[in-house]
C-alpha positions as CSV (number, residue, x, y, z in Angstrom):
1,M,28.8,-16.2,15.0
2,K,29.2,-14.1,18.1
3,R,29.5,-11.0,15.9
4,L,26.3,-11.8,14.1
5,I,24.2,-12.4,17.3
6,L,25.6,-9.2,18.8
7,T,24.6,-7.3,15.7
8,L,21.1,-8.7,15.9
9,A,20.8,-7.8,19.5
10,I,21.9,-4.2,18.8
11,A,19.3,-3.9,16.0
12,L,16.6,-5.3,18.2
13,I,17.0,-2.8,21.0
14,S,17.3,0.2,18.8
15,V,14.1,2.3,18.4
16,S,13.5,4.5,15.4
17,A,11.9,7.8,15.4
18,M,9.0,6.5,13.4
19,A,7.8,3.1,14.7
20,D,4.5,3.0,12.6
21,E,6.4,0.8,10.2
22,G,7.1,-2.6,11.6
23,M,5.4,-5.9,12.4
24,W,7.1,-6.4,15.7
25,L,8.1,-9.7,17.5
26,L,6.3,-10.0,20.8
27,P,9.2,-11.1,23.0
28,Y,11.0,-7.8,22.2
29,L,8.2,-5.3,22.9
30,Q,9.7,-4.3,26.3
31,K,13.1,-3.6,24.8
32,M,12.1,-2.2,21.4
33,N,8.6,-0.7,21.4
34,I,6.8,-0.1,24.7
35,K,8.3,3.3,25.3
36,D,7.2,4.6,21.9
37,M,3.8,2.9,22.3
38,K,3.2,4.7,25.5
39,A,4.2,8.0,23.9
40,K,1.5,7.3,21.2
41,G,-1.2,6.6,23.8
42,C,-0.9,3.0,24.9
43,K,-2.0,2.5,28.5
44,L,-0.7,-1.1,28.8
45,S,2.6,-2.6,29.9
46,A,4.5,-4.9,27.6
47,E,3.6,-7.7,30.1
48,D,-0.1,-7.0,29.6
49,I,0.4,-7.5,25.8
50,Y,2.8,-10.5,25.9
51,S,3.8,-12.5,28.9
52,I,5.6,-15.8,29.4
53,N,4.3,-16.2,32.9
54,K,0.6,-15.2,32.8
55,N,-2.3,-14.7,30.5
56,S,-2.0,-11.7,28.2
57,I,-3.6,-10.3,25.1
58,K,-1.5,-12.7,23.0
59,D,-3.6,-15.6,24.4
60,A,-6.8,-14.3,22.9
61,I,-5.4,-14.1,19.4
62,V,-5.6,-17.2,17.1
63,I,-4.8,-18.4,13.6
64,F,-8.1,-18.8,12.0
65,G,-8.1,-21.5,9.3
66,N,-5.1,-21.6,7.1
67,G,-4.5,-17.9,6.4
68,C,-6.3,-15.5,8.7
69,T,-6.5,-14.2,12.2
70,G,-9.3,-14.3,14.8
71,E,-9.8,-13.2,18.4
72,V,-11.6,-14.8,21.3
73,V,-14.2,-12.4,22.7
74,S,-15.9,-14.3,25.5
75,S,-15.2,-16.9,28.2
76,E,-17.3,-19.3,26.2
77,G,-14.9,-19.5,23.2
78,L,-16.8,-17.0,21.0
79,L,-14.6,-15.8,18.2
80,F,-14.7,-12.9,15.7
81,T,-13.0,-12.9,12.4
82,N,-13.7,-11.4,8.9
83,H,-16.5,-12.4,6.7
84,H,-14.1,-13.1,4.0
85,C,-12.0,-15.3,6.3
86,G,-15.0,-17.4,7.2
87,Y,-16.2,-17.3,3.6
88,G,-14.9,-20.7,2.6
89,S,-16.6,-22.4,5.5
90,I,-19.8,-20.4,5.0
91,Q,-19.8,-21.4,1.3
92,A,-19.1,-25.1,2.2
93,L,-22.1,-25.1,4.6
94,S,-24.4,-23.4,2.0
95,S,-26.7,-24.9,-0.6
96,V,-29.4,-23.6,-2.8
97,D,-31.9,-24.5,0.0
98,H,-29.7,-23.0,2.8
99,D,-28.0,-20.1,1.1
100,Y,-26.0,-18.6,4.0
101,L,-23.9,-16.6,1.6
102,K,-27.0,-14.7,0.3
103,Y,-29.2,-14.6,3.3
104,G,-26.8,-15.0,6.2
105,F,-27.1,-17.3,9.2
106,W,-27.6,-16.8,13.0
107,A,-27.9,-19.5,15.6
108,N,-30.3,-18.8,18.4
109,N,-28.5,-21.0,20.9
110,H,-25.5,-23.3,21.2
111,S,-27.5,-26.3,19.8
112,E,-28.0,-24.4,16.5
113,E,-24.4,-23.6,15.9
114,I,-23.2,-25.5,12.8
115,P,-20.0,-27.6,12.8
116,A,-17.5,-26.4,10.1
117,P,-15.7,-29.5,8.8
118,G,-11.9,-29.1,8.4
119,L,-11.8,-25.7,10.0
120,T,-9.2,-25.2,12.8
121,V,-8.2,-22.5,15.3
122,R,-4.6,-22.5,16.6
123,F,-3.3,-20.8,19.7
124,I,0.4,-19.8,20.1
125,R,1.2,-21.2,23.6
126,K,4.9,-20.4,23.7
127,I,7.5,-18.4,21.8
128,S,11.3,-18.8,22.2
129,D,14.2,-17.2,20.5
130,V,16.3,-20.2,19.5
131,T,18.9,-18.5,17.3
132,A,21.8,-19.7,19.4
133,Q,20.5,-23.3,19.3
134,I,20.2,-23.1,15.5
135,T,23.2,-21.1,14.4
136,G,25.5,-21.2,17.4
137,N,27.6,-24.2,16.1
138,I,28.1,-22.9,12.6
139,P,31.9,-22.4,11.9
140,A,32.8,-18.9,11.0
141,N,34.2,-20.0,7.6
142,A,31.4,-22.4,6.7
143,K,30.3,-22.3,3.1
144,E,26.6,-21.9,2.3
145,E,25.9,-25.6,1.6
146,E,27.6,-26.6,4.9
147,R,25.7,-23.8,6.8
148,N,22.3,-25.0,5.4
149,K,23.0,-28.6,6.4
150,I,23.9,-27.6,10.0
151,V,20.9,-25.4,10.3
152,A,18.6,-28.1,9.0
153,E,20.1,-30.7,11.4
154,N,19.8,-28.3,14.3
155,V,16.2,-27.5,13.4
156,K,15.3,-31.2,13.2
157,N,16.9,-31.9,16.6
158,L,15.3,-29.0,18.3
159,Q,11.9,-29.8,17.0
160,K,12.3,-33.4,18.3
161,E,13.3,-32.0,21.7
162,L,10.4,-29.6,21.9
163,K,8.0,-32.2,20.7
164,A,9.0,-34.5,23.5
165,E,8.1,-31.7,25.9
166,N,4.9,-30.8,24.1
167,S,3.7,-34.1,22.7
168,D,0.1,-32.9,22.1
169,K,1.1,-29.7,20.3
170,E,2.6,-28.6,17.0
171,I,6.2,-27.2,16.9
172,Q,7.2,-24.7,14.3
173,I,10.7,-23.2,14.0
174,K,10.7,-20.2,11.7
175,S,13.5,-18.2,10.3
176,F,13.6,-14.4,10.4
177,F,15.8,-11.7,8.8
178,G,16.6,-14.0,5.9
179,G,17.8,-16.9,8.0
180,N,19.8,-14.8,10.5
181,Q,17.5,-15.4,13.4
182,F,15.2,-18.2,14.5
183,F,12.1,-18.5,16.8
184,A,10.3,-21.6,18.0
185,F,6.5,-21.6,18.4
186,V,4.5,-24.1,20.4
187,I,1.0,-24.3,18.9
188,E,-2.2,-25.9,20.2
189,T,-4.9,-26.7,17.6
190,F,-8.6,-26.9,18.2
191,R,-10.5,-28.9,15.6
192,D,-14.2,-28.5,16.5
193,I,-15.1,-25.0,15.3
194,R,-18.8,-24.1,14.7
195,L,-20.4,-21.3,12.7
196,V,-22.4,-19.1,15.0
197,G,-23.4,-16.2,12.8
198,T,-22.7,-14.4,9.5
199,P,-24.3,-11.4,7.9
200,P,-25.6,-11.8,4.3
201,S,-23.0,-11.1,1.6
202,S,-24.9,-7.9,0.9
203,I,-23.4,-6.7,4.2
204,G,-20.3,-8.9,4.7
205,K,-19.1,-8.3,1.1
206,F,-20.8,-5.0,0.4
207,G,-18.9,-3.3,-2.4
208,G,-17.5,-6.6,-3.7
209,E,-14.7,-6.5,-6.2
210,T,-15.3,-2.8,-7.0
211,D,-14.6,-1.6,-3.4
212,N,-11.9,-4.2,-2.6
213,W,-8.7,-2.4,-1.4
214,M,-10.5,0.9,-1.8
215,W,-11.4,3.8,0.6
216,P,-14.0,5.0,1.6
217,R,-15.3,1.5,2.6
218,H,-18.7,0.4,3.9
219,T,-18.2,-3.3,4.3
220,G,-19.5,-5.2,7.4
221,D,-16.6,-7.7,7.0
222,F,-17.1,-10.0,10.0
223,S,-18.4,-13.4,10.9
224,V,-18.8,-15.2,14.2
225,F,-17.6,-18.7,15.2
226,R,-17.2,-20.7,18.4
227,I,-14.4,-23.0,19.6
228,Y,-15.5,-26.3,21.1
229,A,-13.4,-28.6,23.3
230,D,-13.8,-31.8,25.2
231,K,-15.1,-31.9,28.8
232,N,-11.5,-31.2,30.0
233,N,-11.2,-28.2,27.8
234,N,-8.7,-29.9,25.5
235,P,-8.8,-30.0,21.7
236,A,-10.9,-32.8,20.2
237,D,-12.5,-33.9,17.0
238,Y,-16.1,-32.9,16.5
239,S,-18.5,-34.6,18.9
240,K,-22.0,-33.7,20.1
241,D,-20.6,-34.1,23.6
242,N,-18.0,-31.3,23.2
243,V,-18.6,-28.1,25.0
244,P,-17.7,-24.4,24.4
245,Y,-14.0,-23.8,25.0
246,K,-13.4,-22.1,28.4
247,A,-11.1,-19.2,27.5
248,E,-8.9,-17.9,30.3
249,K,-8.1,-14.8,28.2
250,Y,-10.5,-13.0,25.9
251,L,-10.9,-9.4,24.6
252,K,-13.1,-6.8,26.2
253,V,-15.2,-4.8,23.7
254,S,-15.3,-1.0,23.7
255,L,-18.2,1.1,22.5
256,N,-16.3,4.3,23.2
257,G,-15.0,4.6,19.6
258,Y,-12.0,6.7,18.7
259,E,-11.0,10.2,17.6
260,E,-8.4,11.2,15.1
261,G,-4.9,10.6,16.5
262,D,-6.0,8.0,19.1
263,F,-3.7,5.1,19.7
264,A,-4.5,1.8,17.9
265,M,-2.7,-1.5,17.6
266,V,-3.2,-4.8,15.8
267,M,-2.0,-8.2,16.9
268,G,-2.2,-11.0,14.3
269,F,-0.5,-13.2,11.8
270,P,0.7,-11.1,8.8
271,G,1.4,-13.5,5.9
272,S,4.2,-12.3,3.8
273,T,6.1,-9.1,3.0
274,Q,9.2,-8.4,0.9
275,R,10.6,-5.2,2.5
276,Y,14.2,-6.3,1.7
277,M,13.4,-6.9,-2.0
278,T,16.0,-5.5,-4.4
279,S,15.6,-3.5,-7.6
280,Y,16.3,-6.7,-9.6
281,E,13.3,-8.4,-8.0
282,I,11.1,-5.4,-8.6
283,D,12.0,-5.6,-12.3
284,D,11.0,-9.2,-12.4
285,M,7.8,-8.6,-10.5
286,L,6.7,-5.8,-12.9
287,S,7.7,-7.7,-16.0
288,V,6.9,-11.3,-15.3
289,S,5.0,-12.5,-12.2
290,N,2.4,-9.7,-11.8
291,P,1.5,-9.4,-15.5
292,N,1.1,-13.2,-15.7
293,R,-1.1,-13.4,-12.6
294,I,-3.2,-10.4,-13.7
295,F,-3.8,-11.8,-17.2
296,I,-4.4,-15.5,-16.3
297,R,-6.7,-14.9,-13.4
298,G,-8.5,-12.1,-15.3
299,E,-9.3,-14.5,-18.1
300,R,-10.5,-17.3,-15.8
301,Q,-12.5,-14.9,-13.5
302,A,-14.5,-13.5,-16.5
303,I,-15.7,-17.1,-17.3
304,L,-16.5,-17.8,-13.6
305,K,-18.3,-14.5,-13.2
306,K,-20.6,-15.1,-16.2
307,D,-21.5,-18.7,-15.1
308,M,-22.1,-17.6,-11.5
309,A,-24.5,-14.8,-12.6
310,A,-26.5,-17.4,-14.5
311,S,-27.0,-20.0,-11.8
312,D,-27.4,-19.9,-8.0
313,K,-25.9,-23.4,-7.8
314,V,-22.8,-22.3,-9.6
315,R,-22.6,-19.0,-7.7
316,I,-22.5,-21.0,-4.4
317,Q,-20.0,-23.5,-5.8
318,Y,-17.6,-20.9,-7.1
319,A,-18.1,-18.1,-4.6
320,S,-15.1,-18.9,-2.5
321,K,-12.9,-19.8,-5.4
322,Y,-13.7,-16.6,-7.2
323,A,-13.1,-14.5,-4.1
324,R,-9.6,-16.1,-3.4
325,S,-8.6,-15.5,-7.0
326,S,-9.9,-12.0,-7.4
327,N,-8.4,-10.7,-4.2
328,Y,-4.8,-11.4,-5.1
329,W,-5.5,-10.5,-8.8
330,K,-6.5,-7.0,-7.7
331,N,-3.7,-6.9,-5.2
332,S,-1.2,-7.5,-8.1
333,I,-2.8,-4.7,-10.1
334,G,-2.5,-2.3,-7.2
335,M,1.0,-3.5,-6.4
336,S,2.3,-2.8,-9.9
337,R,0.6,0.5,-9.9
338,G,2.0,1.5,-6.6
339,L,5.6,0.4,-7.3
340,K,5.6,2.5,-10.5
341,R,3.7,5.5,-9.1
342,L,5.9,5.8,-6.0
343,D,9.1,4.9,-7.9
344,V,10.0,2.3,-5.4
345,K,12.7,0.9,-7.7
346,S,14.7,4.1,-7.5
347,K,14.6,4.0,-3.7
348,K,15.8,0.4,-3.7
349,E,18.6,1.3,-6.1
350,A,19.7,4.1,-3.8
351,Q,19.8,1.7,-0.9
352,E,21.8,-0.8,-2.9
353,A,24.3,1.8,-4.0
354,E,24.9,2.8,-0.4
355,F,25.2,-0.9,0.5
356,T,27.7,-1.5,-2.3
357,A,29.9,1.3,-1.2
358,W,29.8,0.1,2.4
359,A,30.4,-3.5,1.4
360,S,33.4,-2.7,-0.6
361,Q,35.5,-2.7,2.6
362,F,35.0,-6.4,2.8
363,T,36.9,-8.7,0.5
364,L,35.9,-12.1,-0.8
365,A,38.2,-13.6,1.8
366,D,36.2,-12.0,4.6
367,D,33.3,-13.7,6.3
368,P,30.6,-12.7,5.8
369,R,31.2,-11.8,2.1
370,Y,29.0,-8.8,2.0
371,S,30.3,-7.6,-1.4
372,E,28.9,-10.8,-2.9
373,A,25.4,-10.3,-1.6
374,L,23.8,-8.2,-4.4
375,P,25.6,-10.0,-7.3
376,L,24.3,-13.3,-5.9
377,I,20.8,-11.9,-5.8
378,K,21.0,-10.4,-9.3
379,G,22.4,-13.6,-10.8
380,A,19.7,-15.7,-9.1
381,V,16.8,-13.5,-10.2
382,E,18.1,-13.4,-13.8
383,G,18.8,-17.2,-13.8
384,K,15.3,-18.3,-12.7
385,S,13.2,-15.6,-14.4
386,A,12.4,-17.6,-17.6
387,I,11.9,-20.8,-15.5
388,D,9.5,-19.0,-13.2
389,H,7.5,-17.6,-16.2
390,D,6.6,-21.0,-17.4
391,R,6.2,-22.5,-14.0
392,Q,3.8,-19.8,-13.1
393,Y,1.7,-20.6,-16.1
394,L,1.6,-24.3,-15.1
395,Q,0.5,-23.3,-11.6
396,E,-2.0,-20.6,-12.5
397,A,-3.4,-21.7,-15.8
398,F,-3.4,-25.5,-15.3
399,L,-3.0,-26.8,-11.7
400,T,-5.3,-24.1,-10.2
401,A,-7.6,-23.1,-13.1
402,V,-8.3,-26.4,-14.9
403,E,-10.0,-28.2,-12.1
404,I,-10.3,-31.7,-13.6
405,I,-6.6,-32.1,-13.0
406,T,-7.2,-32.0,-9.2
407,P,-9.2,-35.2,-8.8
408,A,-7.1,-37.0,-11.5
409,R,-4.0,-36.2,-9.4
410,M,-5.6,-37.1,-6.1
411,V,-6.7,-40.5,-7.4
412,A,-3.5,-41.2,-9.3
413,Q,-1.4,-40.7,-6.2
414,V,-3.2,-43.6,-4.6
415,M,-3.7,-45.9,-7.6
416,R,0.0,-45.9,-8.6
417,S,0.7,-47.6,-5.3
418,P,-0.5,-51.3,-4.9
419,K,0.0,-51.0,-1.2
420,R,-2.4,-48.0,-1.0
421,V,-4.9,-49.6,-3.3
422,A,-5.1,-52.6,-0.9
423,D,-5.7,-50.3,2.1
424,E,-9.4,-49.8,2.5
425,K,-8.9,-47.0,5.0
426,I,-6.9,-45.0,2.5
427,L,-9.5,-45.6,-0.2
428,A,-12.3,-44.5,2.1
429,T,-10.5,-41.3,3.0
430,L,-9.9,-40.6,-0.7
431,V,-13.6,-41.1,-1.5
432,E,-14.6,-38.7,1.3
433,R,-12.1,-36.1,0.0
434,L,-13.5,-36.5,-3.5
435,K,-17.1,-36.0,-2.3
436,G,-16.1,-32.7,-0.7
437,W,-14.3,-31.6,-3.8
438,Y,-17.1,-32.5,-6.3
439,K,-19.6,-30.6,-4.2
440,D,-18.1,-27.4,-5.6
441,Y,-17.4,-28.5,-9.1
442,N,-19.3,-27.6,-12.3
443,V,-18.1,-29.5,-15.3
444,S,-19.5,-27.0,-17.8
445,T,-17.7,-24.1,-16.2
446,D,-14.5,-26.1,-16.0
447,R,-14.7,-27.1,-19.7
448,K,-14.9,-23.4,-20.7
449,V,-12.0,-22.5,-18.5
450,A,-9.9,-25.4,-19.8
451,K,-10.3,-24.2,-23.4
452,R,-9.3,-20.7,-22.6
453,M,-6.4,-21.7,-20.3
454,L,-4.8,-24.1,-22.8
455,A,-5.1,-21.4,-25.5
456,I,-3.4,-18.7,-23.5
457,A,-0.7,-21.1,-22.3
458,R,0.1,-22.0,-25.9
459,D,0.4,-18.4,-26.8
460,N,2.6,-17.3,-23.9
461,M,4.7,-20.2,-22.6
462,K,8.3,-20.4,-23.8
463,V,8.3,-24.2,-23.6
464,L,5.0,-26.2,-23.6
465,P,4.1,-29.4,-21.7
466,S,4.0,-32.5,-23.8
467,I,0.2,-32.6,-24.0
468,Y,0.4,-30.1,-26.8
469,E,2.1,-32.7,-28.9
470,V,-1.0,-34.8,-28.5
471,I,-3.2,-31.9,-29.4
472,E,-1.2,-31.3,-32.5
473,R,-0.9,-34.9,-33.6
474,D,-4.5,-36.2,-32.8
475,F,-6.6,-33.0,-33.1
476,G,-4.7,-31.0,-35.7
477,G,-3.8,-28.4,-33.1
478,N,-7.5,-27.7,-32.3
479,I,-7.6,-27.0,-28.5
480,D,-11.3,-26.9,-28.3
481,A,-11.6,-30.3,-30.0
482,Y,-9.1,-31.8,-27.6
483,V,-10.8,-30.3,-24.5
484,D,-14.3,-31.5,-25.7
485,N,-12.9,-35.0,-26.3
486,L,-11.3,-35.0,-22.8
487,Y,-14.4,-33.9,-21.0
488,D,-16.7,-36.2,-23.0
489,N,-14.6,-39.3,-22.2
490,S,-13.1,-38.7,-18.8
491,I,-14.6,-40.3,-15.7
492,F,-13.3,-37.4,-13.7
493,T,-16.2,-35.2,-14.9
494,D,-18.6,-37.5,-12.9
495,E,-18.3,-38.0,-9.2
496,A,-20.2,-41.3,-9.2
497,K,-18.1,-42.8,-12.0
498,V,-14.9,-41.9,-10.2
499,I,-16.0,-43.3,-6.8
500,A,-17.3,-46.5,-8.6
501,A,-13.9,-47.0,-10.3
502,I,-12.1,-46.5,-7.0
503,E,-14.3,-48.9,-5.1
504,S,-14.0,-51.5,-7.9
505,K,-10.2,-50.9,-7.9
506,E,-10.2,-50.3,-11.7
507,V,-6.6,-49.2,-11.6
508,E,-5.9,-49.5,-15.3
509,Q,-9.0,-47.6,-16.3
510,I,-8.2,-44.8,-13.9
511,L,-4.6,-44.4,-15.0
512,A,-5.5,-44.6,-18.7
513,D,-8.2,-41.9,-18.4
514,P,-7.6,-38.9,-20.7
515,A,-7.5,-36.5,-17.7
516,Q,-4.4,-38.4,-16.5
517,G,-2.6,-37.6,-19.7
518,L,-3.1,-33.9,-19.0
519,N,-2.3,-34.3,-15.4
520,Q,0.9,-36.2,-16.0
521,S,2.1,-33.8,-18.7
522,V,1.7,-30.8,-16.5
523,I,3.1,-32.3,-13.3
524,T,6.2,-33.7,-15.1
525,M,7.0,-30.3,-16.5
526,Y,6.3,-28.6,-13.3
527,N,8.6,-30.9,-11.3
528,K,11.3,-30.4,-13.9
529,L,11.1,-26.6,-13.7
530,T,11.1,-26.8,-9.9
531,N,14.2,-28.9,-10.0
532,D,15.8,-26.5,-12.6
533,R,15.3,-23.5,-10.3
534,K,16.8,-25.1,-7.2
535,P,20.4,-23.8,-7.7
536,F,19.1,-20.3,-8.3
537,V,16.8,-20.5,-5.2
538,A,19.8,-21.5,-3.1
539,Q,21.9,-18.8,-4.6
540,Y,19.2,-16.2,-3.9
541,A,18.9,-17.4,-0.3
542,E,22.6,-16.9,0.4
543,G,22.6,-13.4,-1.1
544,H,19.4,-12.4,0.6
545,R,20.8,-13.5,4.0
546,L,24.0,-11.7,3.5
547,Y,22.2,-8.6,2.3
548,I,19.9,-8.3,5.3
549,D,22.7,-9.0,7.7
550,G,24.9,-6.4,6.0
551,L,22.1,-3.8,6.1
552,M,21.7,-4.3,9.8
553,K,25.4,-3.9,10.4
554,M,25.6,-0.9,8.1
555,Q,22.8,0.9,10.1
556,P,23.0,-0.5,13.6
557,E,21.0,2.4,15.0
558,K,17.9,1.7,12.9
559,A,15.1,-0.4,14.3
560,W,14.8,-3.3,11.8
561,A,11.7,-5.4,11.6
562,S,11.7,-8.9,10.0
563,D,9.5,-9.6,7.0
564,A,6.2,-11.1,7.8
565,N,6.1,-14.9,7.7
566,F,2.7,-15.8,9.2
567,S,4.1,-15.6,12.7
568,I,2.3,-13.6,15.4
569,R,3.3,-9.9,15.4
570,L,2.2,-6.6,16.8
571,T,1.9,-3.3,14.9
572,Y,0.9,0.0,16.4
573,G,0.2,3.6,15.5
574,N,-2.8,6.0,15.4
575,V,-6.2,6.5,13.9
576,L,-5.6,8.8,11.0
577,P,-7.0,10.2,7.8
578,Y,-4.9,10.5,4.7
579,T,-4.4,12.5,1.5
580,P,-4.2,10.3,-1.6
581,Q,-3.6,13.1,-4.0
582,D,-3.5,16.9,-4.3
583,G,-6.7,18.5,-3.1
584,V,-8.2,15.2,-1.8
585,R,-8.4,14.4,1.9
586,Y,-10.1,11.2,3.2
587,S,-11.9,11.2,6.5
588,Y,-10.8,8.5,9.0
589,Y,-14.2,6.9,9.3
590,T,-17.4,6.1,7.3
591,T,-21.0,5.7,8.4
592,L,-24.2,3.8,7.5
593,K,-25.2,6.9,5.5
594,G,-22.5,5.9,2.9
595,V,-24.0,2.4,2.6
596,M,-27.3,4.0,1.5
597,E,-25.6,6.4,-0.8
598,K,-23.7,3.5,-2.5
599,E,-26.8,1.4,-3.2
600,N,-26.9,0.7,-6.9
601,P,-29.8,-1.2,-8.5
602,E,-27.8,-1.6,-11.7
603,N,-25.1,-3.5,-9.7
604,P,-27.2,-5.6,-7.2
605,I,-24.5,-8.2,-6.7
606,E,-22.0,-5.7,-5.2
607,F,-24.2,-2.8,-4.0
608,F,-27.5,-4.3,-2.7
609,V,-28.8,-3.0,0.6
610,P,-31.2,-5.3,2.6
611,E,-34.6,-3.8,3.4
612,K,-34.2,-4.3,7.1
613,L,-31.0,-2.3,7.1
614,K,-32.8,0.5,5.2
615,E,-35.5,0.5,7.8
616,L,-33.1,0.7,10.7
617,Y,-31.3,3.6,9.0
618,A,-34.6,5.4,8.3
619,A,-35.6,5.1,11.9
620,R,-32.0,5.9,13.1
621,D,-32.4,2.8,15.3
622,Y,-28.8,2.5,16.3
623,G,-29.2,2.0,20.0
624,R,-26.0,2.4,22.0
625,Y,-23.8,1.8,18.9
626,A,-24.1,5.4,17.5
627,N,-21.1,7.8,17.9
628,K,-21.3,11.1,19.7
629,K,-22.7,12.7,16.5
630,G,-25.6,10.2,16.3
631,E,-24.0,8.5,13.3
632,L,-23.5,4.7,13.0
633,P,-19.8,4.2,12.2
634,V,-19.0,1.4,9.7
635,A,-15.3,1.4,9.0
636,F,-12.2,3.4,10.0
637,L,-8.5,4.0,9.2
638,S,-5.3,3.7,11.1
639,N,-1.7,3.9,10.0
640,L,-0.9,0.3,11.1
641,D,1.5,-1.9,9.2
642,I,-0.5,-5.0,8.0
643,T,-0.7,-7.4,5.1
644,G,-2.5,-10.5,4.1
645,G,-3.0,-12.9,7.0
646,N,-3.9,-9.9,9.3
647,S,-7.4,-10.2,8.0
648,G,-9.6,-10.7,11.0
649,S,-7.0,-9.3,13.4
650,P,-8.4,-7.2,16.3
651,I,-7.8,-3.5,16.3
652,L,-7.3,-2.5,19.9
653,N,-7.3,0.8,21.7
654,G,-4.8,2.0,24.3
655,K,-6.4,-0.1,27.0
656,G,-6.3,-3.3,24.9
657,E,-10.1,-3.2,24.2
658,L,-11.5,-4.3,20.9
659,I,-12.6,-1.4,18.6
660,G,-12.6,-3.1,15.3
661,L,-11.4,-5.9,13.0
662,A,-8.7,-5.3,10.3
663,F,-9.8,-6.4,6.9
664,D,-7.9,-4.5,4.2
665,G,-5.2,-2.1,3.1
666,N,-5.7,0.9,0.9
667,W,-5.3,1.1,-2.9
668,E,-2.8,4.0,-2.9
669,A,-0.3,2.0,-0.8
670,M,-0.5,-1.4,-2.4
671,S,3.3,-1.4,-2.8
672,G,3.5,-1.4,1.0
673,D,4.5,-5.1,1.1
674,V,7.8,-4.0,-0.6
675,A,8.2,-0.5,0.7
676,F,6.2,1.0,3.6
677,E,4.7,4.4,2.7
678,P,4.0,6.2,6.1
679,E,2.1,9.1,4.6
680,L,-0.2,6.8,2.5
681,Q,-0.3,3.4,4.2
682,R,-3.5,2.7,6.0
683,C,-5.2,-0.3,7.7
684,I,-9.0,-0.5,7.0
685,G,-11.1,-1.9,9.8
686,V,-14.7,-2.6,10.4
687,D,-15.9,-0.7,13.5
688,V,-16.9,-3.1,16.3
689,R,-20.0,-1.0,16.9
690,Y,-21.2,-1.8,13.4
691,V,-20.5,-5.5,14.1
692,L,-22.6,-5.4,17.3
693,F,-25.3,-3.3,15.6
694,I,-25.7,-5.9,12.9
695,I,-25.7,-8.8,15.4
696,E,-28.3,-7.2,17.7
697,K,-30.5,-4.9,15.6
698,F,-30.3,-6.5,12.2
699,A,-30.0,-10.2,13.1
700,G,-31.8,-10.1,16.4
701,A,-29.1,-12.3,18.1
702,K,-28.9,-10.3,21.3
703,W,-27.9,-13.4,23.2
704,L,-24.5,-13.1,21.7
705,I,-24.2,-9.4,22.8
706,D,-25.1,-10.5,26.3
707,E,-22.2,-13.0,26.2
708,L,-19.6,-10.2,25.6
709,D,-17.7,-8.3,28.2
710,I,-18.4,-4.7,27.1
711,A,-16.0,-2.2,28.8
712,K,-17.6,0.4,30.9
């Protein structure tokens, strides 16, 4: 193990010539990055960015909800994030009478800020490299199963130890570099979060699905929330007695803008990358997982889109669901396009050939067994490919798309346990969860989706769940007839009937409901496939760990960055344009003029411009938010290494001041999660000057501007 830890240390203190690629771990900025950052224009010390002894920029950055980043921008707990990050909460708080999605919302004071049930904000209070504690006692000759058991036991013991020291906080221990390194994170969660302001979707989602992942971009992708705490500034459940969180560290805001080549950096929580993916996995992605996702989601989205266009109620109910689905759907289209266009597979094959030649010096008797790494990965990918194909259909076409399965499953989990049925508190909690779920459910839409999903699953799955035997036997194979019978006779299409059955404890009726037959059929098969793939998952994990460890030993002079895993990271680079193809060069920023040019009366859902915004543009009433040319900047580009999860992350200048919010990557580099493309890869951010312009000039919420610390 000493040899492994030494190799990691060497890799972590080596700095490559091009550091634009990399989502860097904060504890190693001093050793790895700060020199290069200063050469690019950073004016801060590593201690200013991340410190274990004092407040630093890190302490203003939060996990927003379950999959985004946010930043604290005032001493009163004011928080900025993306509009699409706050979208679920904005949708949940909306109704036909209070359509915050369509018209926006702005509080005039603290008392008008709206609690967002279920929304949390999490601060990272401490980060520790715990590799030695997790892997230090693994015998040099340990087999993979033994290694995994030791790691799991060490993680469990360390979590218990850290929890004893931080009883009111969450402890996460995450693996890095394929399980070769481990970090512990101490996390504090705030549970009273309130909506302060959001622009209408015509600004916050301007361009919609058409512009998603594209440049030039003109989207005001931001929303404003506030963190509340108890009178002692500690996390607390919602209470009218709670007060705005007193932030010891928050970001200053800069109105000075940027020029081409200026330093920029992002700190946030990138979700997932696969930079160590092999050619075998690329083949599987291109032939199985991406085509499945693109097809299944596309079929469902077409139904949702039509129903949403026909009804305001359905539009509000399904707005967040549609947005979540379509985002990753288009990502998969772009990912496949990019992998093929940039011939990423060939680059991976070249790296694998080099690795194979290097690894040939190690025999199977050696430890680690590097020569086994790629064969293990190849065998695992091939072994689970067919399993994953059907499992993906069960997940995408049934468990996600056919919504009636969700309440059936929620209720069955309680009703199958006499102990739970007898617990009134559990039943009350279940009823509250169901009320929240049914608020965003439309049975007519779900019926249409179910018919289409069951049809495409029958046409494409290799092995079908047992419910198809019922369809064949009782309905002559007619899927539409089966679905109509299900939705006509199930209590799970009606919130009131479900709640009445729960409160009356009608266990037999609930478990005999036709929706339970579908639910049980799908879950039984899904669990079986999950179990079938476990040996291949373990085999892949071993090969993946050996491969990454070997790559780092093969090239110890290279600066290796661990894949994203929704842990806090920093990426840095410069504000830059790019050339997507021969003869085309994109500017590094857009302006309000482009919003006006994109207005399209034939596509009012995606390209509608509010009248007040037109008036402000016509009058050139930009105030202090205009740039030196008198333009109002909207969005800009930087060559920063980001991915999903970075949405809402602050884009900072060399002084650590807020200049924008990251919200997207660019279409031409959608393969970047697998292979970073330095000439093409760009982070798209909304300019903070546009954010403040919308807050003050469009919304009239100047009281929020007055709360900010705007850098001189």
